[in-house]
VEXDREN-2710 file (C-alpha; in Angstrom, 1 decimal):
% VEXDREN-2710
k/r/px/py/pz
1/UNK/-5.9/8.2/3.5
2/UNK/-7.3/10.9/1.2
3/UNK/-3.7/11.5/-0.2
4/UNK/-3.2/7.5/-1.1
5/UNK/-7.0/7.5/-2.6
6/UNK/-5.7/10.4/-4.9
7/UNK/-3.0/8.5/-5.8
8/UNK/-0.3/11.4/-4.1
9/UNK/1.7/8.4/-2.5
10/UNK/4.8/10.8/-0.8
11/UNK/2.1/12.9/0.6
12/UNK/0.4/9.9/2.1
13/UNK/3.9/9.2/3.0
14/UNK/4.7/12.3/5.4
15/UNK/1.2/12.3/7.3
16/UNK/1.5/8.2/7.5
17/UNK/5.0/8.3/9.0
18/UNK/4.5/11.1/11.7
19/UNK/1.2/8.7/12.6
20/UNK/3.0/5.6/12.7
21/UNK/6.2/7.4/14.7
22/UNK/3.7/8.8/17.4
23/UNK/1.9/6.0/17.8
24/UNK/3.1/3.6/20.5
25/UNK/0.5/0.7/20.4
26/UNK/0.4/-2.5/18.0
27/UNK/-1.6/-0.2/15.3
28/UNK/0.9/1.5/14.3
29/UNK/1.9/-1.5/12.2
30/UNK/-1.7/-0.7/10.4
31/UNK/-0.3/2.8/8.9
32/UNK/3.4/1.6/8.7
33/UNK/1.5/-1.2/6.2
34/UNK/-0.3/0.8/4.5
35/UNK/3.1/3.3/4.2
36/UNK/4.5/1.3/3.0
37/UNK/1.8/-0.1/0.0
38/UNK/1.6/3.5/-0.8
39/UNK/5.5/4.1/-1.2
40/UNK/5.9/1.1/-3.5
41/UNK/3.2/2.5/-6.1
42/UNK/5.5/5.7/-5.8
43/UNK/8.3/3.6/-6.1
44/UNK/6.3/1.8/-9.4
45/UNK/6.0/5.6/-11.2
46/UNK/9.7/6.2/-10.7
47/UNK/10.2/2.9/-12.7
48/UNK/12.0/1.6/-9.2
49/UNK/10.5/-2.3/-10.1
50/UNK/13.0/-3.3/-7.0
51/UNK/11.2/-0.6/-4.4
52/UNK/7.9/-1.3/-6.0
53/UNK/7.8/-4.9/-5.4
54/UNK/9.6/-4.9/-1.6
55/UNK/7.7/-2.5/-0.2
56/UNK/4.3/-4.0/-1.6
57/UNK/5.8/-7.4/0.0
58/UNK/6.7/-6.1/3.5
59/UNK/3.5/-3.2/3.5
60/UNK/1.5/-6.5/3.1
61/UNK/3.5/-8.4/5.3
62/UNK/2.3/-5.8/8.1
63/UNK/-1.6/-5.5/7.4
64/UNK/-2.2/-9.9/7.6
65/UNK/-2.3/-9.1/11.2
66/UNK/-5.2/-6.2/10.7
67/UNK/-7.1/-8.4/8.6
68/UNK/-10.0/-8.5/7.8
69/UNK/-11.1/-4.8/9.2
70/UNK/-9.0/-2.2/11.8
71/UNK/-9.9/1.3/12.2
72/UNK/-13.0/1.3/10.2
73/UNK/-10.7/0.5/6.9
74/UNK/-11.2/-2.8/4.7
75/UNK/-8.1/-4.0/5.0
76/UNK/-9.1/-7.5/3.5
77/UNK/-9.5/-5.9/0.2
78/UNK/-6.5/-3.4/0.5
79/UNK/-3.9/-6.7/1.1
80/UNK/-6.2/-8.6/-1.7
81/UNK/-6.1/-5.9/-4.4
82/UNK/-2.6/-5.2/-3.5
83/UNK/-1.3/-8.3/-3.9
84/UNK/-2.7/-8.8/-7.0
85/UNK/-0.7/-5.6/-8.1
86/UNK/2.5/-7.4/-6.2
87/UNK/1.8/-10.7/-9.0
88/UNK/1.7/-8.3/-12.1
89/UNK/4.9/-6.3/-10.5
90/UNK/6.2/-9.9/-10.8
91/UNK/4.9/-10.9/-14.0
92/UNK/5.9/-7.8/-16.0
93/UNK/9.4/-7.7/-14.2
94/UNK/11.7/-4.7/-14.0
95/UNK/12.2/-4.3/-17.6
96/UNK/8.2/-3.8/-17.9
97/UNK/7.8/-2.0/-14.8
98/UNK/6.6/1.1/-16.6
99/UNK/3.2/-1.2/-18.4
100/UNK/2.4/-1.7/-15.0
101/UNK/-1.8/-0.7/-15.2
102/UNK/-2.4/2.0/-12.7
103/UNK/-5.8/1.4/-12.5
104/UNK/-5.0/-1.7/-10.7
105/UNK/-4.0/0.2/-7.4
106/UNK/-6.1/0.3/-4.7
107/UNK/-8.0/2.6/-2.6
108/UNK/-7.9/2.5/1.5
109/UNK/-11.4/1.6/1.5
110/UNK/-13.6/2.4/4.9
111/UNK/-15.5/-1.4/5.8
112/UNK/-18.8/0.5/5.1
113/UNK/-17.7/1.1/1.2
114/UNK/-17.8/-2.9/1.1
END
């Protein structure tokens, strides 16, 4: 999760994809959800509004099953902050995706960080 929190979304994708593919239990969808949220911000940084919005929606859908907490991760906060990003990207639209305030990008936090 450190790579996610440093904004290294491509690297985070590589790590989480391995964990997601290796896991057979439903917790794999937590990993997939975080992966999709991170890749959404990778797409946003490249001006790909459609990719960012689509992956944020998909990631949020995956994460809903793990609210409020899973594996020590504050999923509720990640979902809430990611939903705010999705709303902002939808408001900006594809023409203004570059205006997205990257300080809004959430971090993956542990429940003890609340």
